[in-house]
MDAnalysis code that builds the backbone (N, CA, C; Angstrom):
import MDAnalysis as mda
import numpy as np

u = mda.Universe.empty(522, n_residues=174, atom_resindex=np.repeat(np.arange(174), 3), trajectory=True)
u.add_TopologyAttr("name", ["N", "CA", "C"] * 174)
u.add_TopologyAttr("resid", np.arange(1, 175))
u.add_TopologyAttr("resname", ["MET", "THR", "THR", "GLN", "THR", "VAL", "SER", "TYR", "VAL", "LEU", "ASP", "SER", "GLN", "ASN", "ARG", "ILE", "ILE", "SER", "THR", "GLY", "GLY", "VAL", "TRP", "ASP", "GLU", "PHE", "ALA", "ASP", "GLU", "ASN", "GLY", "GLY", "THR", "GLY", "SER", "SER", "LEU", "LYS", "ASP", "ILE", "CYS", "GLY", "ARG", "SER", "ILE", "TRP", "ASP", "PHE", "ILE", "LYS", "GLY", "ASP", "VAL", "THR", "ARG", "MET", "TRP", "LEU", "ASP", "SER", "VAL", "PHE", "GLN", "TYR", "ALA", "ARG", "ALA", "ILE", "GLY", "LYS", "THR", "ILE", "GLU", "ARG", "PRO", "TYR", "ARG", "CYS", "ASP", "SER", "PRO", "ASP", "LEU", "LYS", "ARG", "PHE", "MET", "ARG", "MET", "ARG", "ILE", "ILE", "PRO", "GLU", "LYS", "GLU", "GLY", "VAL", "LEU", "ARG", "ILE", "GLU", "HIS", "GLU", "ILE", "LEU", "SER", "ILE", "GLU", "LYS", "ARG", "SER", "ALA", "PRO", "VAL", "ASN", "ILE", "LYS", "PHE", "GLY", "GLN", "SER", "THR", "VAL", "ASN", "GLY", "VAL", "ASN", "GLN", "ARG", "CYS", "SER", "ILE", "CYS", "GLY", "ARG", "VAL", "ASN", "MET", "GLY", "GLU", "TRP", "LYS", "GLU", "PRO", "HIS", "GLY", "ASP", "HIS", "ASP", "GLU", "VAL", "SER", "ASP", "GLY", "ILE", "TYR", "VAL", "ILE", "TYR", "THR", "VAL", "CYS", "GLU", "ASP", "CYS", "GLN", "LEU", "LEU", "MET", "PRO", "GLY", "SER", "PHE"])
u.atoms.positions = np.array([
    [10.520, 50.832, 16.533],
    [9.753, 50.029, 15.863],
    [8.530, 49.674, 16.676],
    [7.246, 49.974, 16.109],
    [6.023, 49.536, 16.676],
    [5.886, 48.107, 16.728],
    [5.212, 47.648, 17.768],
    [5.008, 46.048, 17.876],
    [3.975, 45.866, 17.026],
    [4.110, 45.044, 16.125],
    [3.088, 44.367, 15.169],
    [2.801, 42.991, 15.621],
    [1.560, 42.928, 15.924],
    [1.013, 41.682, 16.293],
    [-0.355, 41.072, 15.347],
    [-0.100, 39.872, 14.926],
    [-1.135, 39.326, 14.032],
    [-1.704, 38.077, 14.927],
    [-2.900, 37.943, 14.995],
    [-3.564, 36.900, 15.643],
    [-4.755, 36.300, 14.877],
    [-5.183, 35.187, 15.306],
    [-6.322, 34.213, 14.804],
    [-6.603, 33.542, 15.958],
    [-8.135, 33.128, 15.861],
    [-8.684, 32.383, 16.986],
    [-9.108, 31.043, 16.296],
    [-8.774, 29.934, 16.871],
    [-9.180, 28.586, 16.417],
    [-10.376, 27.975, 17.329],
    [-11.301, 27.463, 16.659],
    [-12.113, 26.617, 17.585],
    [-11.557, 25.419, 18.042],
    [-12.308, 24.314, 18.639],
    [-11.745, 23.121, 19.245],
    [-11.480, 22.354, 18.079],
    [-11.734, 22.548, 16.956],
    [-11.460, 21.680, 15.554],
    [-10.390, 22.357, 14.753],
    [-9.857, 23.296, 15.390],
    [-8.545, 24.021, 14.447],
    [-9.111, 24.727, 13.442],
    [-10.421, 25.214, 13.300],
    [-10.920, 26.014, 12.259],
    [-10.767, 27.474, 12.651],
    [-10.485, 28.436, 11.738],
    [-10.136, 29.886, 11.995],
    [-11.741, 30.539, 12.188],
    [-11.884, 31.115, 13.322],
    [-12.985, 31.716, 13.586],
    [-12.841, 33.328, 13.556],
    [-11.781, 33.831, 13.901],
    [-11.577, 35.330, 13.663],
    [-10.039, 35.547, 13.568],
    [-9.829, 36.764, 13.071],
    [-8.401, 37.210, 13.097],
    [-8.308, 38.596, 13.714],
    [-7.213, 38.881, 14.222],
    [-6.944, 40.371, 14.852],
    [-5.645, 40.910, 14.566],
    [-5.303, 41.933, 15.271],
    [-4.229, 42.658, 15.229],
    [-4.042, 43.297, 13.915],
    [-2.947, 43.225, 13.103],
    [-2.758, 43.791, 11.904],
    [-2.835, 42.704, 10.802],
    [-3.512, 41.796, 10.992],
    [-3.699, 40.676, 9.989],
    [-3.932, 41.003, 8.500],
    [-4.821, 41.899, 8.212],
    [-4.862, 42.105, 6.830],
    [-3.897, 42.810, 6.144],
    [-3.400, 43.835, 6.930],
    [-2.141, 44.668, 6.546],
    [-1.032, 43.799, 6.442],
    [-0.670, 42.826, 7.331],
    [0.452, 41.861, 7.128],
    [0.266, 41.021, 6.038],
    [-0.873, 40.594, 5.729],
    [-1.109, 39.726, 4.559],
    [-0.875, 40.393, 3.222],
    [-1.431, 41.677, 3.319],
    [-1.167, 42.505, 2.075],
    [0.280, 42.786, 1.822],
    [0.971, 43.033, 2.821],
    [2.445, 43.549, 2.635],
    [3.356, 42.283, 2.049],
    [2.797, 41.032, 2.378],
    [3.531, 39.814, 2.070],
    [3.075, 38.971, 1.123],
    [2.101, 39.634, 0.335],
    [1.569, 38.769, -1.057],
    [0.578, 37.791, -0.543],
    [-0.056, 38.035, 0.545],
    [-1.046, 36.977, 0.989],
    [-2.399, 36.967, 0.326],
    [-2.330, 36.815, -1.029],
    [-3.531, 36.779, -1.679],
    [-4.677, 35.721, -1.338],
    [-5.739, 36.042, -1.030],
    [-6.779, 35.049, -0.399],
    [-6.613, 34.850, 0.902],
    [-5.949, 35.799, 1.794],
    [-5.614, 35.644, 3.223],
    [-6.508, 36.532, 3.904],
    [-7.332, 37.441, 3.409],
    [-8.293, 38.225, 4.335],
    [-9.093, 37.347, 5.148],
    [-9.751, 38.019, 6.201],
    [-10.576, 37.103, 7.151],
    [-11.814, 36.420, 6.405],
    [-12.332, 37.209, 5.208],
    [-13.443, 36.509, 4.774],
    [-13.021, 35.377, 3.816],
    [-11.618, 35.253, 3.390],
    [-11.218, 34.321, 2.622],
    [-10.807, 32.978, 3.412],
    [-10.494, 33.034, 4.805],
    [-9.958, 32.110, 5.657],
    [-11.019, 31.593, 6.849],
    [-11.885, 32.380, 7.187],
    [-12.820, 32.229, 8.307],
    [-13.547, 30.899, 7.956],
    [-13.377, 30.015, 9.032],
    [-14.164, 28.740, 8.760],
    [-13.289, 27.711, 8.318],
    [-12.057, 28.004, 7.849],
    [-11.209, 26.854, 7.299],
    [-10.239, 26.582, 8.280],
    [-9.857, 25.396, 7.920],
    [-8.755, 24.464, 8.964],
    [-7.577, 25.267, 9.021],
    [-6.827, 25.452, 9.944],
    [-5.391, 26.002, 10.151],
    [-4.377, 25.064, 9.239],
    [-4.854, 23.801, 9.145],
    [-3.961, 22.928, 8.468],
    [-3.833, 23.269, 6.877],
    [-4.974, 24.038, 6.382],
    [-5.029, 24.371, 5.024],
    [-3.896, 25.348, 4.658],
    [-3.246, 26.013, 5.664],
    [-2.388, 27.033, 5.484],
    [-0.856, 26.601, 6.093],
    [-0.739, 25.453, 6.589],
    [0.614, 24.966, 7.185],
    [1.181, 23.880, 6.189],
    [2.476, 24.225, 5.788],
    [3.055, 23.327, 4.753],
    [4.034, 22.486, 5.642],
    [4.020, 21.121, 5.093],
    [4.959, 20.163, 5.777],
    [4.473, 19.323, 6.855],
    [4.333, 18.099, 6.751],
    [3.667, 17.037, 7.714],
    [4.336, 17.422, 9.294],
    [5.570, 17.359, 9.146],
    [6.242, 17.544, 10.525],
    [5.848, 18.648, 11.181],
    [5.909, 19.835, 10.403],
    [5.584, 21.119, 10.873],
    [3.929, 21.172, 11.544],
    [3.085, 20.433, 10.666],
    [1.761, 20.183, 11.292],
    [1.684, 19.481, 12.462],
    [2.476, 18.251, 12.746],
    [2.601, 17.630, 13.785],
    [2.945, 18.389, 14.923],
    [4.107, 19.151, 14.629],
    [4.783, 20.025, 15.803],
    [3.639, 20.983, 16.376],
    [3.005, 21.714, 15.515],
    [1.909, 22.741, 15.886],
    [0.785, 21.995, 16.554],
    [0.339, 20.908, 15.882],
    [-0.670, 20.210, 16.509],
    [-0.432, 19.720, 17.894],
    [0.888, 19.271, 18.219],
    [1.256, 19.060, 19.475],
    [1.153, 20.196, 20.595],
    [1.579, 21.252, 20.187],
    [1.781, 22.407, 20.890],
    [0.218, 22.909, 21.077],
    [-0.545, 22.763, 20.182],
    [-1.959, 23.157, 20.501],
    [-2.642, 22.226, 21.518],
    [-2.425, 21.013, 21.393],
    [-2.992, 20.030, 22.220],
    [-2.542, 20.060, 23.397],
    [-1.147, 20.402, 23.605],
    [-0.646, 20.622, 24.976],
    [-1.242, 21.853, 25.758],
    [-1.298, 23.018, 25.131],
    [-1.830, 24.288, 25.463],
    [-3.366, 23.899, 26.022],
    [-4.094, 23.201, 25.192],
    [-5.384, 23.088, 25.561],
    [-5.560, 22.064, 26.918],
    [-4.472, 21.143, 26.899],
    [-4.602, 20.137, 28.068],
    [-4.179, 20.804, 29.458],
    [-3.106, 21.715, 29.235],
    [-2.583, 22.349, 30.581],
    [-3.379, 23.585, 30.966],
    [-3.934, 24.235, 29.789],
    [-4.960, 25.382, 30.206],
    [-3.913, 26.760, 30.340],
    [-2.773, 26.523, 29.866],
    [-2.077, 27.813, 30.234],
    [-1.289, 28.376, 28.970],
    [-1.000, 29.512, 28.823],
    [-0.330, 30.118, 27.568],
    [1.075, 29.694, 27.446],
    [1.372, 29.298, 26.283],
    [2.661, 28.829, 25.801],
    [3.326, 29.835, 24.823],
    [4.670, 30.174, 25.066],
    [5.310, 31.110, 24.145],
    [6.623, 30.407, 23.379],
    [6.582, 30.579, 22.267],
    [7.678, 29.830, 21.368],
    [8.137, 31.003, 20.334],
    [9.542, 30.944, 20.236],
    [10.218, 31.734, 19.202],
    [10.318, 31.149, 17.858],
    [10.076, 31.904, 16.745],
    [10.248, 31.256, 15.403],
    [10.615, 32.384, 14.363],
    [10.803, 31.980, 13.254],
    [11.126, 32.877, 12.145],
    [10.166, 32.897, 11.142],
    [9.665, 34.041, 10.573],
    [8.774, 34.250, 9.446],
    [9.528, 35.217, 8.427],
    [10.145, 34.715, 7.544],
    [11.080, 35.547, 6.559],
    [10.407, 35.642, 5.419],
    [10.776, 36.826, 4.674],
    [10.449, 37.268, 3.396],
    [11.692, 37.127, 2.633],
    [11.759, 37.178, 1.292],
    [13.013, 37.167, 0.483],
    [13.949, 38.389, 0.968],
    [13.627, 39.413, 1.377],
    [14.406, 40.512, 1.614],
    [14.666, 40.668, 3.156],
    [13.793, 40.022, 4.072],
    [13.830, 40.337, 5.589],
    [13.931, 39.092, 6.342],
    [14.589, 39.033, 7.312],
    [14.547, 37.945, 8.488],
    [13.814, 38.514, 9.453],
    [12.498, 37.859, 9.953],
    [11.577, 38.348, 10.773],
    [11.759, 37.327, 12.030],
    [12.050, 38.042, 13.263],
    [12.171, 37.111, 14.385],
    [10.919, 37.406, 15.133],
    [10.213, 36.143, 15.629],
    [8.980, 36.284, 15.829],
    [8.599, 35.550, 17.181],
    [7.425, 35.831, 17.829],
    [7.021, 35.032, 19.029],
    [5.611, 34.639, 18.734],
    [5.495, 33.285, 18.827],
    [4.018, 32.788, 18.715],
    [3.699, 32.721, 20.267],
    [2.352, 32.944, 20.647],
    [1.749, 32.883, 21.972],
    [0.517, 32.025, 21.790],
    [0.396, 30.997, 22.393],
    [-0.840, 30.189, 22.288],
    [-1.628, 30.420, 23.632],
    [-2.746, 30.983, 23.502],
    [-3.709, 31.254, 24.550],
    [-4.775, 30.460, 24.826],
    [-4.997, 29.456, 25.571],
    [-6.260, 28.757, 25.799],
    [-7.242, 29.645, 26.167],
    [-8.618, 29.544, 25.584],
    [-9.705, 30.282, 26.078],
    [-10.698, 29.261, 26.330],
    [-11.995, 29.546, 26.368],
    [-12.988, 28.566, 26.771],
    [-13.266, 27.333, 25.847],
    [-13.611, 26.321, 26.454],
    [-14.033, 25.032, 25.502],
    [-13.101, 24.862, 24.263],
    [-11.993, 24.678, 24.448],
    [-11.002, 24.260, 23.409],
    [-10.659, 25.263, 22.558],
    [-11.105, 26.602, 22.722],
    [-10.853, 27.606, 21.729],
    [-9.397, 28.228, 22.193],
    [-8.688, 28.326, 21.043],
    [-7.264, 28.957, 21.139],
    [-7.010, 30.393, 20.417],
    [-6.522, 31.225, 21.102],
    [-6.010, 32.480, 20.505],
    [-4.637, 32.388, 20.233],
    [-4.163, 32.653, 18.956],
    [-2.554, 32.329, 18.674],
    [-2.265, 33.832, 18.218],
    [-1.300, 34.407, 18.897],
    [-0.844, 35.718, 18.529],
    [0.534, 35.517, 18.026],
    [1.029, 36.202, 16.993],
    [2.296, 36.270, 16.482],
    [2.814, 37.868, 16.451],
    [3.867, 37.833, 17.297],
    [4.541, 39.203, 17.467],
    [5.749, 39.237, 16.854],
    [6.139, 40.281, 16.124],
    [7.390, 40.581, 15.557],
    [8.281, 41.120, 16.547],
    [9.266, 40.516, 16.745],
    [10.194, 40.981, 17.816],
    [11.333, 41.833, 17.226],
    [11.870, 41.462, 16.067],
    [12.816, 42.218, 15.450],
    [12.884, 41.859, 14.031],
    [13.303, 42.787, 13.263],
    [13.519, 42.574, 11.601],
    [14.963, 42.872, 11.286],
    [15.559, 42.047, 10.480],
    [17.006, 42.315, 10.009],
    [16.775, 42.332, 8.236],
    [17.413, 43.203, 7.789],
    [17.411, 43.342, 6.253],
    [18.600, 42.132, 5.757],
    [18.188, 41.293, 4.882],
    [19.147, 40.550, 4.285],
    [20.165, 41.235, 3.341],
    [21.409, 40.638, 3.264],
    [22.397, 41.416, 2.432],
    [21.923, 41.082, 0.949],
    [21.296, 39.946, 0.682],
    [20.872, 39.634, -0.788],
    [19.515, 38.712, -0.699],
    [18.625, 39.039, -1.555],
    [17.333, 38.323, -1.291],
    [17.509, 36.783, -1.254],
    [16.565, 35.971, -0.581],
    [16.594, 34.628, -0.755],
    [15.139, 34.303, -1.096],
    [15.132, 33.636, -2.184],
    [13.883, 33.126, -2.812],
    [13.683, 31.663, -2.185],
    [12.581, 31.490, -1.382],
    [12.478, 30.113, -1.037],
    [11.163, 29.627, -1.774],
    [11.319, 28.444, -2.492],
    [10.135, 27.726, -3.117],
    [9.706, 26.551, -2.504],
    [8.491, 26.325, -2.475],
    [8.028, 24.956, -1.769],
    [8.354, 23.816, -3.014],
    [8.914, 22.736, -2.543],
    [9.056, 21.607, -3.422],
    [7.950, 20.394, -2.819],
    [8.153, 19.240, -3.617],
    [7.351, 18.287, -3.278],
    [8.108, 17.172, -2.686],
    [9.296, 16.978, -2.639],
    [9.978, 15.729, -1.975],
    [11.517, 16.280, -1.684],
    [12.289, 15.460, -1.066],
    [13.456, 15.674, -0.802],
    [14.587, 15.167, -1.908],
    [13.962, 14.799, -3.042],
    [14.878, 14.420, -4.211],
    [15.019, 15.394, -5.079],
    [15.886, 15.372, -6.076],
    [16.244, 16.362, -7.094],
    [16.307, 17.890, -6.804],
    [17.161, 17.979, -5.786],
    [17.597, 19.326, -5.387],
    [16.577, 20.117, -4.395],
    [15.778, 19.187, -3.747],
    [14.777, 19.854, -2.785],
    [15.427, 19.643, -1.428],
    [15.565, 20.691, -0.666],
    [16.124, 20.649, 0.720],
    [15.172, 20.783, 1.792],
    [15.535, 20.449, 2.920],
    [14.518, 20.764, 4.041],
    [14.804, 22.202, 4.570],
    [13.638, 22.633, 4.830],
    [13.715, 24.207, 5.786],
    [12.913, 23.795, 6.991],
    [13.692, 24.360, 8.059],
    [12.992, 24.296, 9.401],
    [11.893, 25.552, 9.547],
    [10.627, 25.140, 9.704],
    [9.526, 25.939, 9.865],
    [9.742, 26.961, 10.987],
    [10.615, 26.657, 12.058],
    [10.724, 27.191, 13.189],
    [11.804, 28.232, 13.278],
    [13.127, 27.827, 12.879],
    [14.225, 28.674, 12.921],
    [14.692, 29.381, 11.464],
    [14.052, 28.679, 10.328],
    [14.104, 29.073, 9.026],
    [15.509, 28.612, 8.436],
    [16.336, 27.804, 9.179],
    [17.527, 27.437, 8.394],
    [17.123, 26.336, 7.498],
    [18.022, 25.938, 6.513],
    [17.883, 25.065, 5.446],
    [18.911, 23.946, 5.443],
    [18.604, 22.857, 5.320],
    [19.605, 21.624, 5.413],
    [20.038, 21.430, 4.121],
    [21.326, 21.929, 3.700],
    [21.969, 21.682, 2.550],
    [23.244, 20.992, 2.960],
    [23.012, 19.824, 3.474],
    [24.085, 18.971, 3.906],
    [24.437, 19.165, 5.545],
    [24.102, 20.274, 5.829],
    [23.965, 20.724, 7.386],
    [23.114, 21.773, 7.450],
    [22.612, 22.131, 8.692],
    [21.560, 23.116, 8.887],
    [22.253, 24.465, 9.017],
    [21.768, 25.270, 8.060],
    [22.577, 26.748, 8.031],
    [21.698, 27.645, 7.438],
    [21.860, 29.049, 7.871],
    [20.934, 30.155, 7.432],
    [21.189, 30.322, 5.715],
    [20.040, 30.382, 5.085],
    [20.234, 30.501, 3.596],
    [20.719, 31.847, 3.475],
    [21.485, 32.033, 2.306],
    [21.933, 33.466, 1.825],
    [21.817, 33.367, 0.481],
    [21.466, 34.678, 0.216],
    [21.169, 34.851, -1.333],
    [22.272, 34.733, -2.200],
    [23.360, 34.640, -1.916],
    [24.658, 34.725, -2.633],
    [25.085, 33.459, -3.010],
    [24.247, 32.254, -2.581],
    [24.626, 30.935, -2.947],
    [24.304, 30.834, -4.546],
    [25.012, 30.004, -5.209],
    [24.829, 29.722, -6.578],
    [23.539, 28.937, -6.798],
    [23.108, 28.051, -5.707],
    [22.013, 27.235, -6.019],
    [20.614, 28.213, -5.744],
    [20.845, 29.424, -5.322],
    [19.781, 30.356, -5.062],
    [19.207, 31.018, -6.320],
    [19.982, 31.104, -7.505],
    [19.755, 31.907, -8.516],
    [18.262, 31.657, -8.897],
    [17.709, 30.568, -9.019],
    [16.314, 30.270, -9.251],
    [15.607, 30.111, -8.054],
    [16.140, 30.148, -6.805],
    [15.491, 29.899, -5.710],
    [15.868, 28.570, -4.942],
    [15.652, 28.502, -3.563],
    [15.895, 27.151, -3.089],
    [14.690, 26.592, -2.963],
    [14.528, 25.372, -3.495],
    [13.198, 24.623, -3.467],
    [13.469, 23.734, -2.035],
    [12.261, 23.685, -1.195],
    [12.423, 23.141, 0.059],
    [11.176, 22.537, 0.372],
    [11.144, 21.487, 1.391],
    [9.922, 21.034, 2.018],
    [10.015, 21.462, 3.402],
    [9.078, 21.622, 4.043],
    [8.938, 22.194, 5.521],
    [9.030, 21.053, 6.524],
    [10.026, 21.259, 7.427],
    [10.107, 20.240, 8.494],
    [10.429, 21.063, 9.750],
    [10.773, 20.409, 10.888],
    [11.316, 20.950, 12.113],
    [12.596, 20.358, 12.421],
    [13.680, 21.148, 12.494],
    [15.159, 20.601, 12.677],
    [15.207, 19.924, 13.976],
    [16.279, 19.231, 14.288],
    [16.498, 18.663, 15.700],
    [16.538, 19.549, 16.678],
    [17.204, 20.923, 16.566],
    [17.338, 21.542, 17.415],
    [16.036, 22.304, 17.766],
    [15.132, 22.487, 16.895],
    [13.800, 23.051, 17.287],
    [12.740, 22.194, 17.791],
    [13.017, 20.713, 17.517],
    [12.288, 19.733, 18.228],
    [12.266, 19.594, 19.449],
    [13.380, 20.385, 20.175],
    [13.443, 20.322, 21.493],
    [12.598, 21.388, 22.072],
    [11.722, 21.972, 21.171],
    [10.724, 22.903, 21.851],
    [9.452, 22.238, 21.664],
    [9.499, 20.863, 21.346],
    [8.205, 20.063, 21.446],
    [7.465, 20.054, 22.908],
    [6.192, 19.759, 22.927],
    [5.416, 19.893, 24.234],
    [6.243, 19.175, 25.506],
    [7.041, 18.104, 25.062],
    [7.606, 17.472, 26.301],
    [8.517, 18.190, 26.922],
    [9.167, 19.124, 26.310],
    [10.273, 19.950, 26.887],
    [9.812, 21.297, 27.258],
    [8.562, 21.568, 27.218],
    [7.987, 22.862, 27.633],
    [8.352, 23.163, 29.094],
])
């Protein structure tokens, strides 16, 4: 497998100022309508991140990288309905608060059955929590979503958060 890296550069206010790597190709393959550079340049990264806890987690990581001036790497998942994608995020501080964020695909696994994840609005009425870092879903306990669950027929409705295990990857534990 060839290494696929997707990257973007954030200014000191966390606005996207450029993209790199296979950005457009990755966006096209994953239904990223409106995700080309011309569509996202100048916009805040927070326009594209779902879940308050996920935003806080990323904001903490970005602030920490800027404060220490060193590259930070963190593993995470970026799945599609048919694939589990194991990724690495690299946050590289550059001059004057600018950050280069690189996302590298480390490995890909095919799912035995598709898992359709849909964004919900709250944790009531069948909406579960999904960890934005490890991809597990809290359905009474944190576990890997599978396409053969009865509740998956119409999709799993989730709000995005960061599970307790992945919270250990917060800046204080770097």
